[in-house]
N, C-alpha and C positions, 0 to 999 in steps of 0.2 A: 650193293644193299638196296634195300627199298628207299623210295623216295619220301621224304616228309613234308607234306605241304601245310599251308598255314590257312585256316579258314578265316580267321578275323579276331575280333576281343574288343576290350574296352579299358578306359582308365578312368579312374574318378577324378574330380576337380582336385586339383593338388593346392588351392588356395584354403581349401575347408578345413576349420579345426573343429574335428569331430566330437571333442570332449566338451566344448563349447555350446555345441549343438545338442548336447545331452546322447550322445549315441557311442556306441562303443563297436566292438569287433564286429559282432553278429551283424549289426546294421550295414557295416561296411561292405562285408563279403556278400551279403544279400543283394546290394546294389550293384557291385561291380559285375556278379555272377550273372545276375538277370541282363544286365547291358551286354556283357561279352558273349553270353550264348544268344541272345538277339541278333547281334551283328553277326555273329557266324551262321545264323539263319538256323539255329538249333533252338529245341524248346526242352523243358523238363520232361515231358511226356517222351521226347526222344532220348534222353539221358536214361529214363527208365527201361526202355525198350534196348538200347544198347547194353545196358547192365544185365539184363535178363540172358543176352548172347554172349554176355562176358568181354565185352569188346571196348569198353572205356575205362579209364582210369583217371585219377586227379594227382596232381603234384601241387604241393604248397611251399613256396619261399617265404621264409622269415628268418631274421636275425634273432631277435631277443625279446619276444613278446612276454617270456617269462618275467622279465624286469619292468618292461613298460607297461604291460596289461595283467600281469600276474597269471598268464595262461599258457600252458603247454599243451601237448597233445593236439596240435593244430590241424594234422591231416583229417583226424576224427571230427574235428569242430565244423567240417563242411556239412555233418548229418544237421546242424542247426540252420542251415542256410534254406533247405528244402528236402522233402523227404525223398525225391528223386535221388539224393546222393546215399540212402541207406542201402548198404550192400557194396557200394562202388569202392574198389581198392583206391586208397588215398593215403599219403605220408607225406612228412615234411621235410624240407632240404634246408641246409644251412651252411654257409659260406661268408659270413659276414655280410658286406655289401653285395656280393654276388651270389646269396642265397637263391633268387629265383632265376638266375642262370644256370645253376646246378639243376634245379628243377626242370627247366627247360632242355637240359641234356638228359636228363633220366627220361623224360616224356619222349623226346626223340629217339631215345636208343630202344624204348619198348616199341615203338611204330616200327623202326629199322627191323626188328627180331620179329616182326609180325605177331606179336602178343597182343595188342590191341590196336584198333583202328581209329579210335578218337581219345586223345588225351588233352585234359585241360589243365594248363597251368595257371595258378594265380599267386602273386606276389604282394605282398602286403607288410605294412609298418604303422602303428600308431605311436607317434613320438611326442606328442604336444600332451601327454599326461602327466608329463612332470616339467621342471622347471630346467633351464639349459643347462646349469652346473651339474645337476643330477644326470641328465641325458648324456652330457659329455663323459662323465664316468662311466655309465652304462656303454656306450659305444667304444670306450677303452678297451672292452672286452675283444675287439675285434684285433686288437695288437696283442702282444706278450704282456699280460696285465699287470702281474707282479713286477715286471722289470722295466716296463714303458708307460704305464698308464696308472698305476694305483698312486692315489695320493696327489695326482698331477692334475692341475685345471685345464680342461678343454685340452687334452693329450693330441689329438689327431692334427687341430692345425698345427701342433709344434712338430709333429711328425712331418708333416707336408712342408712346413717351414725348413726343416733341414734338407728337403728334396731340393728345395731352391737353393739352400747353400752348397749341397753336393754338387747341383749342376754347374754352377759358376766354377767350382773346384775342379771338377772332371774336365771342362772345357775352359781351360785358362784363358784362351783366346777371346772367349764371350766377354762383351763389356757389359759391368752389371747394370748401367742405367738402361741399355738396349734390351737387355734381359728384362728387365722390372717393366718396361715400357710394354713388350710383348705380353707380359702377364695381364698388364691393364687393359690392353688392347682384347685380349681372349675374354675379359670379363665383360667389357663393352658388348662385344659380340653375342654372347651369350644371353645378357639381359635384353638385348636388342630383338633378338631372335624371338625371345619368350613373349614380346608385345604380339606376335602373330599368333599365337597359340591359346586359344581359349580355355584350355585346362592347365595351362602354366601358373605356378604358384606366384611369381613376380610379374606378372602381365600388366600390372596396374603400377608396378613401382618404376621408380627414375634413376639412371645410372649413366652419368656423363664420362668420358673420358678424364676430364679435368678432376673428377671426383676419384675416379679409380686409380689415376695416377699419383694422388695426393695422400700416400701412406703416412701413418702416424699422426694424421691430424684428428680434431674432434668428430668429424662427421666420417670417417675412414680410419679409425683405431687400427694399431696392430694387434694381431691375436697370436701369431706364432712366427717368430723370427722375422723374417722380412714381407710375410703375408700379412694382408689387412683382411678386415671386414668385406670389401668387396672381392676378394680372392676366394671366398668361402661358398661352398654349395648350402642348401637351406635346411632347415629342421622341418619335417615334413610329415602329414597326415595323409595316406593314400594307399591305392590298391591299384594292380593291373591283370587283366586276364588275357592269355593268348590260347586260341583252341588250334592244335594242331590233329593232323589226321593223315591216313595211308592212302596209298594211290588206290587202293581197292575202293574205300570210301568215296573217294572222287569220282570214280567210275560209276560206282554204284546210284549215286544221286545226280550224275550228270553235271556235275559242277565245271565251269569253266574259269580260265583266268585267275588261277591262285597262284601265290609264289611258293618256292620251295627252299629249304635250307640247303644252301650249295656246300657250305663247308664250317668247320667250326676249329676252334683251337682251345686248349685247357691246359695250363701250365702253374705250377705252385713254386714261389720263390721261397727262401728263408724267411721264418717267420720275424725274427728283431731286424729292425732296420739298419742296424750297423753291420749284420751279416749281409744284409743284400747290396750295400755299398761293398763290402769285402769282395763279394762275390762278382762284381761287375769289374775287377781290376782288369781281365783281361778281355773286355769287350768293349768296341766303340760305344755301346748303349748303356745310357746310365741304368736301365730296367731290361737286362738282358731276357729275361724270362717273359716279359710283356712282349718283347719282339718275337720271340720264339713261338708265342701263342698265335700271333699275327701270321708268321710265316707258316705254322702248321694250317692254319684256315686256308690260308692262300694255297698251300700244296693241296690240301684236300679237296679243293673246289676248282683246281686247275686254272686260278686266275692270278692277276699282279694288281697291284694298287692301280695302274692304268685302268683295269676294268671296272673300280669300284666308283660310283656316282657322288655319293652320299655317305658320310661317317655320323654315328652317335659315338661318344666317347665319355668316358667316366671323369668329368670333371668335378670331382669332390672340391679339388683346390685348383686353381689356374698353373700351379706348378705341374699337377698331374697330366692335365691337357696338354701342356707344352712337351712333356715327355713322350706322350701318345703319337705326336706329329711326325717324329721320327720312326717311331715304333711301327706305324702304318706305313712307311716308306715314302712319304710325303717330301721328306728333306733328307739330307745327311744327319747323322748325329752331330750335334752341336750347332747345327745350322736351322733350327726349328723355326727361329724369329724370321726367317726369309718366306716362310709360308703365311706368316702373321701380316707382315709388312706388305706383300705383294697383292694382299686380299685374296689369296688362293683358297684360305679356308671360310671366308665370309659368306652370308648366305646366298649371293649373286655370284661367287667365285668359282672356278673351275672344280673344287674340290671342297664343297660346304661340308663344315662339321658342325654338330649340334643344331640342326635348324629348328628343333624342339624347343631350344633354350638349355639344353642339357640339365646336369644336376644344379647347376648354378641358378639358371633361369627357371626351368620347369619345376624343379624340386626334387629332393632327395628323401623319400621314404624308403628306407634301408633296403628291405627286404623285397620292395616293389620294383627297384629300379633297373635290375636285369630286364624284368618283363615288360616294363615300360619302353625301354630301347627297343627290344626285341619287336614290341608292337608298334613303334614309330618305324623301324624299317619295314615292316609290313605295309603302312601306310604310304610311305616313300615309294615304293617299287609298285603300289596298284593305284598310284595318283589320287590317294584319298587324304592327303594330309591337308587340305583346305589352305588357308591363308599361309602356311609353312611349308607348303610343298615346294621341292625344289625341282627345276627344269629337267627332264629327260632322265629321271632316275630309274634305272632298270636294275641295278645291283647295290645291295648297301651294307655297310659294315659297322658291327657295334664291338666297344670294347667295355667289359664290366669287370671291375676290379673289387676285391674284398681284401680289407685291412691296408696295410701301407705299400700297396700291389703284391700282395701275397699270393692270393688266389686270382687267376686271369683267366678271364672267359672272351671269346671272341666269336663271332657268327657273322656269316655271310649268307645274304637273304637276297633272292632274285627272280624273276619271272624265268620259266623254263626256255 
């Protein structure tokens, strides 16, 4: 198949509250698209010319703008960004928190099929248009709403609190105190990593091990089962752009030293959380379809976990990052705490996870998270991540999930 290259991209500052600034989706998209194209060394005039030759297309990842901003038809909305997008084939892709990973998949597929030479992916979400209770109800649509979310306050903390309970149940030899301590350490790692990231939402926040491990206190109240505020990702406004291109385009422009998409995996688990747990009974993994997506990416790339230098994972809650550790193959299932306690996944560890800060530290604008992770893989393997650059990163892997690990997307990015 044709190679898929990554030219560059951009991320907005996830600390910003666009509603308080008096700005909406048009302003958000104009800013991130201009920055993303500039980083990829493309102009709006380039887009016009590529469109004349039918060589460019756009792919929009967004979960639920119809609720947060009362706007649908999001692919067509790019025509409000710049007249260069008049006529450009564009469409919106949705898979809850994995929405922009679906957009990346579609974009890469079009390039592999030699249908387009440039594919622009933009993921975005504006979530601070409503209060947390209303927003929590909106997000409940990522689960089976009528059976898992309707009428339930903050349903997702509760669902991933159940994942924590099920982890302890499945691995009966796992000491509860050790497990909760590992979750606290994951939180501290991600908040600490975010301080190195100038675009992270929590770069000015404070999180100590003492605070993260003191669940159920006034400063760290419980929000879902055993999970507390410190275990949760953020409510975030933001967008991310990633520009993909073909080998033909690379050759035409004489572009050097750009990474490629080396492998991918995409699997869907049962929608209902209880069915997911029933489905794992014959597997050593608590999330077997998440593990299979990782294996698919390794298989397509011809790589193993030993070849991966850095990981970005979907830490919507610390319990999801904990499960991802064994899914990546960093430990055996049930022994994930070993990777935390040994420092393996720390910023200066052998296999760093979420040097960006992840969803907990960097932020989680739902429709943008897949594109943001993908962009961070690009930064790591090109040595352009700045203060959160990990040492010697040549190959990087991301896991982006939608719902309660229902949609699972994995990408491996690296230099040729």
